[in-house]
All heavy atoms as an XYZ file, in Angstrom:
811
protein
N       0.851     -1.195     -0.006
C      -0.009      0.016     -0.027
C       0.866      1.228     -0.009
O       2.026      1.174      0.173
C      -0.921     -0.013      1.182
C      -1.850      1.082      1.186
S      -3.590      0.998      1.448
C      -4.197     -0.331      0.584
N       0.320      2.449     -0.052
C       1.116      3.656     -0.273
C       1.233      4.481      0.984
O       0.720      5.566      0.958
N       1.805      4.013      2.022
C       1.917      4.777      3.218
C       3.094      5.781      3.088
O       4.189      5.419      2.588
C       2.161      3.813      4.437
C       2.391      4.676      5.702
C       1.019      2.862      4.628
N       2.829      6.982      3.457
C       3.806      8.120      3.312
C       4.726      7.958      4.601
O       4.251      7.648      5.624
C       3.143      9.426      3.252
C       2.047      9.563      2.196
C       2.455      9.289      0.821
O       3.609      9.515      0.469
O       1.574      8.914      0.119
N       5.973      8.333      4.375
C       6.909      8.302      5.473
C       6.677      9.429      6.403
O       6.410     10.513      5.890
C       8.391      8.308      5.035
C       8.746      7.060      4.218
C      10.172      7.196      3.788
O      11.016      7.849      4.397
O      10.507      6.518      2.793
N       6.843      9.267      7.702
C       6.591     10.399      8.695
C       7.541     10.280      9.840
O       7.797      9.201     10.322
C       5.123     10.388      9.111
C       4.834     11.433     10.161
N       4.849     12.760      9.919
C       4.535     11.315     11.444
C       4.588     13.402     11.009
N       4.389     12.560     11.991
N       8.013     11.420     10.267
C       8.731     11.463     11.495
C       8.094     12.560     12.371
O       7.439     13.387     11.885
C      10.251     11.886     11.307
O      10.279     13.114     10.676
C      10.933     10.778     10.417
N       8.367     12.465     13.658
C       7.734     13.433     14.592
C       8.646     14.656     14.779
O       9.308     14.788     15.761
C       7.455     12.780     15.950
C       6.488     11.647     15.925
C       5.064     12.184     15.561
O       4.689     13.296     15.887
N       4.259     11.359     14.919
N       8.679     15.528     13.731
C       9.470     16.736     13.837
C       8.489     17.886     14.152
O       7.457     17.956     13.520
C      10.180     16.980     12.518
C      11.285     15.925     12.277
C      11.964     16.240     10.954
O      11.867     17.293     10.396
O      12.694     15.306     10.519
N       8.919     18.877     14.972
C       7.981     20.035     15.163
C       7.859     20.833     13.964
O       8.790     21.010     13.168
C       8.742     20.798     16.299
C      10.159     20.342     16.224
C      10.159     18.954     15.720
N       6.771     21.379     13.785
C       6.401     22.206     12.602
C       6.974     23.603     12.816
O       6.715     24.260     13.877
C       4.927     22.274     12.340
N       7.690     24.127     11.906
C       8.185     25.449     11.971
C       7.228     26.345     11.158
O       6.724     25.906     10.091
C       9.618     25.611     11.413
N       6.918     27.495     11.675
C       5.934     28.399     10.977
C       6.303     28.696      9.537
O       5.422     28.742      8.712
C       5.842     29.747     11.830
N       7.600     28.906      9.269
C       7.978     29.253      7.906
C       7.769     28.116      6.931
O       7.615     28.315      5.703
C       9.421     29.731      7.832
C      10.492     28.660      8.140
C      10.824     28.535      9.649
O      10.180     29.266     10.498
O      11.715     27.817     10.027
N       7.671     26.887      7.421
C       7.452     25.734      6.567
C       5.985     25.694      6.015
O       5.734     25.099      5.076
C       7.701     24.417      7.306
C       9.083     24.242      7.637
C       9.364     22.943      8.424
O       8.393     22.448      9.047
O      10.523     22.488      8.474
N       5.058     26.398      6.705
C       3.636     26.459      6.275
C       3.286     27.692      5.490
O       2.149     28.131      5.543
C       2.797     26.179      7.494
C       2.908     24.833      8.142
C       2.001     24.750      9.343
C       2.629     23.726      7.178
N       4.300     28.321      4.838
C       4.071     29.560      4.078
C       3.937     29.208      2.635
O       4.795     28.595      2.077
C       5.152     30.538      4.280
O       5.283     30.805      5.683
C       4.953     31.847      3.560
N       2.775     29.608      2.030
C       2.580     29.439      0.546
C       3.409     30.577     -0.124
O       3.275     31.745      0.328
C       1.109     29.592      0.174
C       0.910     29.547     -1.295
C       0.309     28.480      0.872
N       4.221     30.250     -1.068
C       5.046     31.298     -1.728
C       4.509     31.567     -3.085
O       4.149     30.703     -3.966
C       6.475     30.674     -1.988
C       7.254     30.495     -0.794
C       8.629     29.854     -1.118
O       8.961     29.563     -2.294
O       9.446     29.634     -0.166
N       4.288     32.905     -3.354
C       3.834     33.340     -4.723
C       4.971     34.320     -5.279
O       5.307     35.207     -4.652
C       2.495     34.100     -4.573
O       1.545     33.183     -3.990
C       2.040     34.500     -5.983
N       5.476     33.825     -6.394
C       6.522     34.562     -7.087
C       6.147     34.738     -8.587
O       5.086     34.272     -9.040
C       7.886     33.800     -7.082
O       7.700     32.574     -7.812
C       8.306     33.519     -5.617
N       6.937     35.423     -9.332
C       6.719     35.593    -10.776
C       6.515     34.305    -11.505
O       5.859     34.265    -12.487
C       7.784     36.500    -11.336
N       7.234     33.310    -11.015
C       7.179     32.007    -11.692
C       6.025     31.132    -11.218
O       5.839     30.027    -11.742
C       8.510     31.219    -11.551
O       8.709     30.985    -10.138
N       5.230     31.587    -10.240
C       4.023     30.811     -9.824
C       3.973     30.648     -8.302
O       4.837     31.141     -7.630
N       2.966     29.912     -7.906
C       2.690     29.681     -6.492
C       3.228     28.283     -6.094
O       3.120     27.377     -6.887
C       1.230     29.733     -6.165
O       0.725     31.093     -6.569
C       0.967     29.543     -4.684
N       3.869     28.198     -4.967
C       4.442     26.939     -4.477
C       3.906     26.694     -3.064
O       3.798     27.583     -2.221
C       5.956     26.916     -4.462
C       6.514     27.102     -5.869
C       7.992     27.139     -5.940
N       8.597     25.849     -5.726
C       8.673     24.811     -6.721
N       8.210     25.125     -7.880
N       9.263     23.739     -6.484
N       3.444     25.443     -2.832
C       2.795     25.007     -1.636
C       3.705     24.066     -0.833
O       4.276     23.202     -1.424
C       1.464     24.370     -1.881
C       0.491     25.213     -2.721
C       0.523     25.261     -4.079
C      -0.410     26.052     -1.994
C      -0.344     26.029     -4.766
C      -1.254     26.824     -2.704
C      -1.237     26.881     -4.052
O      -2.096     27.725     -4.767
N       3.759     24.230      0.551
C       4.608     23.346      1.285
C       4.004     21.979      1.527
O       2.806     21.908      1.802
C       4.844     24.116      2.627
C       3.632     24.965      2.702
C       3.220     25.313      1.307
N       4.818     20.969      1.583
C       4.448     19.598      1.997
C       4.369     19.691      3.551
O       5.113     20.393      4.171
C       5.455     18.586      1.537
C       5.534     18.484      0.085
C       5.168     17.211      2.173
C       4.200     18.048     -0.611
N       3.455     18.934      4.166
C       3.309     18.920      5.630
C       4.684     18.643      6.267
O       5.398     17.701      5.823
C       2.346     17.821      6.051
N       4.979     19.435      7.281
C       6.277     19.241      7.981
C       6.392     17.789      8.531
O       5.482     17.217      9.043
C       6.203     20.217      9.149
C       5.242     21.325      8.737
C       4.196     20.513      7.945
N       7.615     17.195      8.332
C       7.951     15.874      8.834
C       7.485     14.762      7.896
O       7.637     13.658      8.197
N       7.010     15.092      6.679
C       6.601     14.087      5.720
C       7.465     14.037      4.459
O       7.841     15.156      4.022
C       5.169     14.311      5.315
C       4.150     13.953      6.347
C       3.774     14.850      7.363
C       3.556     12.670      6.376
C       2.873     14.537      8.338
C       2.659     12.336      7.356
C       2.295     13.233      8.327
O       1.426     12.914      9.287
N       7.683     12.885      4.020
C       8.317     12.628      2.681
C       7.247     11.982      1.867
O       6.787     10.915      2.183
C       9.545     11.707      2.795
C      10.681     12.305      3.492
C      11.824     11.290      3.577
N      11.881     10.572      2.363
C      12.938     10.558      1.450
N      13.994     11.143      1.819
N      12.866      9.856      0.358
N       6.745     12.731      0.915
C       5.550     12.304      0.185
C       5.823     11.678     -1.161
O       6.643     12.150     -1.939
C       4.619     13.550      0.022
C       3.353     13.162     -0.837
C       4.190     14.124      1.327
N       5.122     10.522     -1.395
C       5.334      9.805     -2.672
C       4.637     10.513     -3.832
O       3.434     11.012     -3.673
C       4.746      8.396     -2.527
C       5.508      7.506     -1.589
O       6.725      7.645     -1.538
N       4.878      6.635     -0.964
N       5.293     10.674     -4.940
C       4.708     11.212     -6.123
C       4.340     10.047     -7.029
O       5.184      9.246     -7.316
C       5.769     12.152     -6.850
C       5.155     12.714     -8.163
C       6.180     13.260     -5.962
N       3.108     10.062     -7.515
C       2.582      8.887     -8.286
C       2.179      9.286     -9.699
O       1.988     10.512     -9.970
C       1.440      8.306     -7.512
C       1.872      7.752     -6.161
C       0.687      7.204     -5.361
N       1.139      6.622     -4.113
C       1.667      5.395     -3.984
N       1.705      4.596     -5.029
N       1.979      5.002     -2.791
N       2.011      8.324    -10.550
C       1.625      8.578    -11.943
C       0.164      8.862    -12.142
O      -0.258      9.235    -13.174
C       1.989      7.349    -12.829
O       1.339      6.250    -12.323
C       3.509      7.123    -12.846
N      -0.631      8.714    -11.091
C      -2.022      9.024    -11.156
C      -2.634      9.292     -9.774
O      -1.869      9.236     -8.756
N      -3.929      9.633     -9.645
C      -4.558     10.078     -8.417
C      -4.998      8.870     -7.501
O      -6.221      8.756     -7.193
C      -5.764     10.887     -8.919
C      -6.115     10.206    -10.212
C      -4.793      9.768    -10.831
N      -4.032      8.118     -7.060
C      -4.392      7.014     -6.137
C      -3.101      6.250     -5.705
O      -2.086      6.318     -6.355
N      -3.176      5.521     -4.612
C      -2.066      4.774     -4.105
C      -1.734      3.513     -4.947
O      -0.675      2.948     -4.714
C      -2.244      4.359     -2.626
O      -3.406      3.547     -2.507
C      -2.360      5.647     -1.763
N      -2.596      3.122     -5.824
C      -2.337      1.929     -6.624
C      -1.424      2.408     -7.850
O      -0.941      1.465     -8.599
C      -3.612      1.321     -7.140
O      -4.380      2.227     -7.913
N      -1.271      3.695     -8.118
C      -0.425      4.105     -9.221
C       1.034      4.038     -8.818
O       1.341      4.112     -7.613
C      -0.752      5.621     -9.551
C      -2.086      5.722    -10.290
C      -3.254      5.891     -9.616
C      -2.170      5.672    -11.675
C      -4.481      6.009    -10.191
C      -3.413      5.797    -12.295
C      -4.559      6.006    -11.589
O      -5.719      6.079    -12.211
N       1.942      3.893     -9.779
C       3.288      3.673     -9.607
C       3.927      4.893     -8.969
O       3.623      6.010     -9.292
C       3.951      3.387    -10.923
C       5.471      3.084    -10.830
C       6.026      2.619    -12.202
N       5.780      3.621    -13.295
C       6.640      4.658    -13.552
N       7.716      4.825    -12.828
N       6.309      5.473    -14.548
N       4.860      4.771     -7.961
C       5.663      5.848     -7.377
C       6.742      6.189     -8.315
O       7.524      5.393     -8.729
C       6.252      5.476     -6.000
C       5.069      5.130     -5.083
C       7.145      6.522     -5.484
C       5.502      4.561     -3.701
N       6.888      7.514     -8.743
C       7.956      7.917     -9.586
C       9.096      8.612     -8.821
O      10.216      8.659     -9.366
C       7.393      8.879    -10.722
C       6.527      8.128    -11.673
C       6.742     10.058    -10.196
N       8.780      9.163     -7.689
C       9.852      9.721     -6.858
C       9.197     10.058     -5.509
O       8.013      9.924     -5.302
C      10.379     10.995     -7.441
C       9.415     12.153     -7.698
C      10.085     13.295     -8.398
N       9.075     14.271     -8.801
C       9.120     15.590     -8.533
N      10.054     16.008     -7.807
N       8.211     16.371     -8.966
N      10.014     10.403     -4.491
C       9.559     10.834     -3.245
C      10.078     12.222     -2.900
O      11.282     12.434     -3.057
C      10.000      9.806     -2.138
O       9.583      8.500     -2.448
C       9.531     10.173     -0.750
N       9.185     13.127     -2.503
C       9.563     14.509     -2.212
C      10.288     14.522     -0.890
O       9.904     13.854      0.125
C       8.320     15.402     -2.116
C       7.482     15.450     -3.403
C       6.253     16.295     -3.157
C       8.331     16.040     -4.523
N      11.413     15.334     -0.818
C      12.152     15.412      0.439
C      11.359     16.269      1.497
O      10.471     17.004      1.131
C      13.455     16.127     -0.004
C      13.094     16.868     -1.195
C      12.049     16.051     -1.892
N      11.836     16.139      2.741
C      11.247     16.987      3.805
C      11.379     18.444      3.459
O      12.490     18.860      2.869
C      12.021     16.807      5.157
C      11.933     15.373      5.662
C      13.023     14.555      5.737
C      10.699     14.821      6.116
C      12.966     13.269      6.286
C      10.612     13.552      6.578
C      11.740     12.725      6.672
O      11.662     11.513      7.145
N      10.418     19.266      3.772
C      10.473     20.700      3.534
C      10.275     21.178      2.136
O      10.386     22.307      1.801
N       9.887     20.297      1.243
C       9.739     20.562     -0.171
C       8.467     21.500     -0.337
O       7.498     21.331      0.293
C       9.526     19.317     -1.039
C       9.358     19.558     -2.436
C      10.658     19.835     -3.158
O      11.715     19.234     -2.782
N      10.661     20.717     -4.113
N       8.591     22.479     -1.285
C       7.453     23.254     -1.774
C       7.196     22.938     -3.202
O       8.165     22.800     -3.967
C       7.726     24.814     -1.529
C       7.767     25.134     -0.038
C       7.729     26.607      0.185
C       7.740     26.833      1.686
N       7.657     28.268      2.007
N       5.938     22.765     -3.611
C       5.628     22.346     -4.851
C       4.600     23.215     -5.594
O       3.783     23.841     -4.955
C       4.999     20.844     -4.789
C       3.732     20.887     -3.900
C       6.049     19.829     -4.339
C       2.914     19.580     -3.998
N       4.617     23.278     -6.916
C       3.546     23.911     -7.661
C       2.379     22.934     -7.781
O       2.520     21.755     -7.591
C       4.214     24.120     -9.067
C       5.061     22.924     -9.216
C       5.623     22.653     -7.786
N       1.239     23.510     -7.911
C      -0.018     22.665     -8.164
C      -0.561     23.281     -9.474
O      -1.021     24.402     -9.551
C      -1.105     22.737     -7.114
C      -0.473     22.257     -5.824
C      -2.324     21.996     -7.526
C      -1.426     22.394     -4.618
N      -0.452     22.496    -10.606
C      -0.936     22.983    -11.865
C      -2.477     22.779    -12.089
O      -3.148     23.539    -12.739
C      -0.169     22.300    -13.025
C       1.315     22.689    -12.958
C       2.298     21.723    -12.540
C       1.768     23.986    -13.166
C       3.676     22.095    -12.446
C       3.098     24.347    -13.054
C       3.974     23.364    -12.713
O       5.347     23.728    -12.585
N      -2.944     21.648    -11.581
C      -4.319     21.356    -11.591
C      -4.605     20.287    -10.582
O      -3.681     19.671    -10.061
C      -4.835     20.952    -13.000
S      -4.089     19.454    -13.659
N      -5.857     19.995    -10.361
C      -6.232     18.978     -9.312
C      -7.350     18.111     -9.911
O      -8.090     18.587    -10.766
C      -6.724     19.669     -8.060
C      -5.664     20.486     -7.336
C      -6.188     21.271     -6.195
O      -6.977     22.179     -6.383
N      -5.751     20.959     -4.946
N      -7.355     16.852     -9.407
C      -8.435     16.030     -9.855
C      -8.829     14.971     -8.795
O      -8.029     14.685     -7.858
C      -8.061     15.240    -11.144
C      -7.030     14.138    -10.976
C      -6.587     13.535    -12.279
C      -7.665     13.058    -13.120
N      -7.140     12.458    -14.397
N     -10.114     14.521     -8.824
C     -10.546     13.558     -7.786
C      -9.911     12.206     -8.085
O      -9.605     11.887     -9.169
C     -12.033     13.537     -7.952
C     -12.298     14.029     -9.351
C     -11.180     14.942     -9.693
N      -9.698     11.456     -7.097
C      -9.149     10.093     -7.195
C      -9.433      9.239     -5.929
O     -10.509      9.466     -5.267
N      -8.457      8.483     -5.496
C      -8.677      7.656     -4.332
C      -8.770      8.527     -3.074
O      -8.036      9.496     -2.928
C      -7.491      6.706     -4.155
C      -7.528      5.827     -2.909
C      -6.340      4.963     -2.784
O      -5.499      4.897     -3.703
O      -6.131      4.368     -1.684
N      -9.607      8.186     -2.195
C      -9.867      8.958     -0.936
C      -8.691      8.464      0.079
O      -8.562      7.276      0.306
C     -11.160      8.664     -0.350
C     -11.591      9.494      0.847
C     -13.091      9.308      1.124
N     -13.531     10.395      1.969
C     -13.831     11.612      1.535
N     -13.659     11.916      0.269
N     -14.274     12.513      2.351
N      -7.951      9.402      0.639
C      -6.882      9.089      1.530
C      -6.946     10.065      2.757
O      -7.602     11.069      2.679
C      -5.445      9.151      0.884
C      -5.272      8.077     -0.200
C      -5.215     10.525      0.331
N      -6.277      9.692      3.824
C      -6.252     10.497      5.017
C      -4.764     10.875      5.226
O      -3.834     10.062      5.096
C      -6.738      9.716      6.220
O      -8.128      9.411      5.990
C      -6.647     10.508      7.531
N      -4.567     12.108      5.609
C      -3.167     12.640      5.908
C      -3.282     13.712      6.956
O      -4.315     13.881      7.586
N      -2.206     14.503      7.125
C      -2.156     15.471      8.208
C      -3.161     16.625      8.017
O      -3.451     17.317      9.032
C      -0.754     15.964      8.132
C      -0.259     15.674      6.762
C      -0.973     14.429      6.346
N      -3.646     16.837      6.846
C      -4.640     17.884      6.657
C      -6.031     17.332      6.352
O      -6.797     17.983      5.623
C      -4.165     18.819      5.502
C      -2.861     19.483      5.809
C      -1.761     19.302      5.007
C      -2.674     20.177      7.010
C      -0.517     19.917      5.329
C      -1.498     20.840      7.281
C      -0.439     20.702      6.490
O       0.817     21.257      6.865
N      -6.278     16.141      6.900
C      -7.688     15.647      6.731
C      -7.841     14.434      5.876
O      -6.882     13.776      5.547
N      -9.032     14.225      5.368
C      -9.384     13.138      4.442
C      -9.970     13.738      3.239
O     -10.839     14.561      3.301
C     -10.378     12.144      5.186
O      -9.755     11.598      6.247
C     -10.706     10.952      4.165
N      -9.506     13.318      2.062
C      -9.995     13.862      0.811
C      -9.701     12.874     -0.319
O      -8.782     12.071     -0.184
C      -9.237     15.233      0.525
O      -9.628     15.752     -0.710
N     -10.437     13.066     -1.421
C     -10.104     12.327     -2.645
C      -9.441     13.278     -3.689
O      -9.228     12.862     -4.858
C     -11.418     11.722     -3.308
C     -12.325     12.789     -3.872
O     -12.280     14.037     -3.487
N     -13.150     12.379     -4.786
N      -9.004     14.419     -3.297
C      -8.327     15.412     -4.190
C      -6.859     15.111     -4.301
O      -6.199     14.913     -3.351
C      -8.582     16.806     -3.628
C      -8.434     17.941     -4.551
C      -9.313     17.868     -5.781
C      -8.740     19.269     -3.795
N      -6.411     15.091     -5.545
C      -4.999     14.865     -5.856
C      -4.412     16.061     -6.677
O      -5.144     16.522     -7.554
C      -4.795     13.532     -6.631
C      -4.982     12.359     -5.739
C      -6.249     11.897     -5.231
C      -3.994     11.464     -5.248
N      -6.001     10.817     -4.367
C      -4.688     10.563     -4.395
C      -2.632     11.413     -5.367
C      -3.951      9.485     -3.716
C      -1.941     10.420     -4.702
C      -2.596      9.488     -3.878
N      -3.231     16.460     -6.374
C      -2.568     17.594     -6.992
C      -1.574     17.171     -8.105
O      -0.724     16.382     -7.846
C      -1.768     18.395     -5.985
C      -2.641     18.857     -4.811
O      -3.843     18.938     -4.954
O      -2.113     19.059     -3.706
N      -1.701     17.765     -9.273
C      -0.841     17.535    -10.418
C       0.324     18.522    -10.265
O       0.108     19.733    -10.318
C      -1.569     17.697    -11.733
C      -0.591     17.619    -12.893
O      -0.273     18.551    -13.479
N      -0.187     16.409    -13.149
N       1.557     17.988     -9.977
C       2.731     18.768     -9.740
C       3.681     18.867    -10.889
O       4.619     19.631    -10.911
C       3.412     18.444     -8.374
C       3.994     17.053     -8.494
C       2.414     18.504     -7.272
C       4.970     16.703     -7.402
N       3.511     18.007    -11.882
C       4.306     17.966    -13.092
C       3.538     16.967    -14.094
O       2.578     16.312    -13.706
C       5.697     17.373    -12.822
N       4.047     16.930    -15.286
C       3.358     16.049    -16.294
C       3.350     14.640    -15.775
O       4.331     13.960    -15.600
C       4.131     16.227    -17.581
C       3.384     15.491    -18.768
O       2.122     15.290    -18.582
N       4.026     15.148    -19.745
N       2.088     14.119    -15.552
C       1.926     12.706    -15.117
C       2.392     12.426    -13.680
O       2.685     11.279    -13.371
N       2.431     13.490    -12.897
C       2.925     13.284    -11.450
C       1.909     13.913    -10.430
O       1.504     15.044    -10.609
C       4.297     13.930    -11.217
C       5.389     13.310    -12.059
C       6.681     13.814    -11.840
O       6.970     14.520    -10.777
N       7.643     13.623    -12.741
N       1.431     13.098     -9.526
C       0.363     13.522     -8.612
C       0.829     13.244     -7.165
O       1.456     12.209     -6.845
C      -0.965     12.752     -8.865
C      -1.594     13.138    -10.157
C      -1.171     12.530    -11.357
C      -2.544     14.112    -10.192
C      -1.735     12.910    -12.588
C      -3.132     14.456    -11.399
C      -2.728     13.836    -12.584
N       0.342     14.134     -6.271
C       0.472     13.814     -4.768
C      -0.909     14.085     -4.187
O      -1.715     14.880     -4.665
C       1.481     14.755     -4.113
C       2.918     14.506     -4.635
C       1.156     16.211     -4.237
N      -1.177     13.352     -3.080
C      -2.444     13.495     -2.404
C      -2.496     14.883     -1.709
O      -1.519     15.300     -1.043
C      -2.594     12.450     -1.293
N      -3.569     15.622     -1.963
C      -3.715     16.990     -1.426
C      -3.670     17.073      0.062
O      -3.305     18.047      0.658
C      -5.041     17.558     -1.986
C      -5.140     19.041     -1.696
O      -4.295     19.838     -2.189
O      -6.037     19.462     -0.932
N      -4.003     15.959      0.780
C      -4.027     15.961      2.234
C      -2.555     16.064      2.862
O      -2.452     16.243      4.094
C      -4.752     14.804      2.835
C      -6.209     14.844      2.511
C      -4.163     13.477      2.376
N      -1.625     16.023      2.023
C      -0.208     16.192      2.473
C       0.352     17.571      1.996
O       1.660     17.807      2.282
C       0.737     15.091      1.885
C       0.413     13.798      2.497
C      -0.487     12.800      1.885
C       1.057     13.353      3.748
C      -0.776     11.654      2.505
C       0.722     12.111      4.296
C      -0.200     11.289      3.671
O      -0.475     10.082      4.253
N      -0.434     18.408      1.469
C       0.025     19.730      0.928
C      -0.799     20.856      1.670
O      -1.972     20.787      1.721
C      -0.182     19.787     -0.570
C       0.239     21.136     -1.080
C       0.428     18.630     -1.273
N      -0.003     21.794      2.187
C      -0.662     22.877      2.849
C      -1.065     23.922      1.820
O      -0.152     24.669      1.261
C       0.236     23.512      3.903
C      -0.387     24.723      4.563
C      -1.316     24.507      5.552
C      -0.054     26.012      4.205
C      -1.909     25.603      6.200
C      -0.698     27.099      4.823
C      -1.601     26.888      5.779
O      -2.197     27.934      6.365
N      -2.368     24.078      1.506
C      -2.820     25.065      0.572
C      -3.544     26.224      1.274
O      -3.810     27.249      0.664
C      -3.808     24.432     -0.415
O      -4.918     23.915      0.266
C      -3.149     23.363     -1.265
N      -3.818     26.069      2.554
C      -4.555     27.085      3.284
C      -5.999     27.028      3.142
O      -6.726     27.915      3.642
N      -6.576     26.010      2.457
C      -7.962     25.874      2.274
C      -8.447     24.439      2.048
O      -7.592     23.671      1.646
C      -8.483     26.803      1.134
C      -7.930     26.277     -0.273
C      -8.445     27.108     -1.397
N      -7.697     28.318     -1.429
C      -7.817     29.265     -2.343
N      -8.644     29.079     -3.315
N      -7.096     30.333     -2.283
N      -9.700     24.164      2.225
C     -10.235     22.877      1.890
C     -10.717     22.944      0.476
O     -11.125     23.976     -0.031
C     -11.410     22.509      2.782
C     -10.982     22.176      4.170
O      -9.777     21.734      4.369
O     -11.796     22.295      5.090
N     -10.694     21.871     -0.191
C     -11.191     21.843     -1.642
C     -10.170     22.268     -2.654
O      -9.006     22.402     -2.333
N     -10.715     22.638     -3.817
C      -9.772     23.003     -4.928
C      -9.055     24.335     -4.629
O      -9.623     25.294     -4.224
C     -10.624     23.154     -6.226
C     -10.999     21.769     -6.796
C     -12.149     21.176     -6.404
C     -10.191     21.136     -7.737
C     -12.503     19.900     -6.914
C     -10.497     19.912     -8.253
C     -11.714     19.288     -7.794
O     -12.111     18.108     -8.323
N      -7.739     24.322     -4.936
C      -6.932     25.558     -4.847
C      -6.299     25.817     -6.188
O      -5.476     26.733     -6.344
C      -5.887     25.395     -3.747
O      -5.092     24.262     -3.975
N      -6.643     24.959     -7.243
C      -6.120     25.143     -8.581
C      -7.262     24.645     -9.512
O      -8.172     23.984     -9.082
C      -4.826     24.338     -8.808
N      -7.147     24.962    -10.808
C      -8.166     24.392    -11.707
C      -8.214     22.927    -11.770
O      -7.253     22.240    -11.390
C      -7.633     24.938    -13.103
C      -6.698     25.939    -12.815
C      -6.102     25.633    -11.476
N      -9.372     22.406    -12.086
C      -9.592     20.945    -12.249
C      -8.840     20.461    -13.533
O      -8.934     21.111    -14.517
C     -11.055     20.650    -12.324
C     -11.384     19.177    -12.225
C     -12.904     19.002    -12.226
N     -13.189     17.544    -12.170
C     -14.000     17.073    -11.182
N     -14.599     17.881    -10.381
N     -14.238     15.805    -11.231
N      -8.163     19.288    -13.391
C      -7.404     18.741    -14.513
C      -8.434     18.211    -15.517
O      -9.518     17.698    -15.170
C      -6.550     17.559    -14.069
S      -5.254     17.935    -12.874
N      -8.106     18.339    -16.791
C      -8.935     17.791    -17.870
C      -8.895     16.227    -17.891
O      -7.951     15.602    -17.571
C      -8.550     18.294    -19.227
C      -8.781     19.752    -19.341
O      -9.699     20.270    -18.649
O      -8.061     20.430    -20.090
């Protein structure tokens, strides 16, 4: 199954800051988590890489998929962070529930 790695590290306030720059918005992964990046919106999809601790990621679009539980609740929303690469939204601090980017086609 697709369990994400977690350690009990204290959350630093700066880790939960959404960055908006000229090149786009980047969202932080939950502190203390190394999150698997998959080829589709579910834990049955192949892992293509694992994001390191403290990583901030772009979200190009979002789509519904497998329902999972993480540090930011339970949801079926998955974030497209690169071509053919998805992470569960419950591991990404967006500052809101639901869609924070356009829905993927």
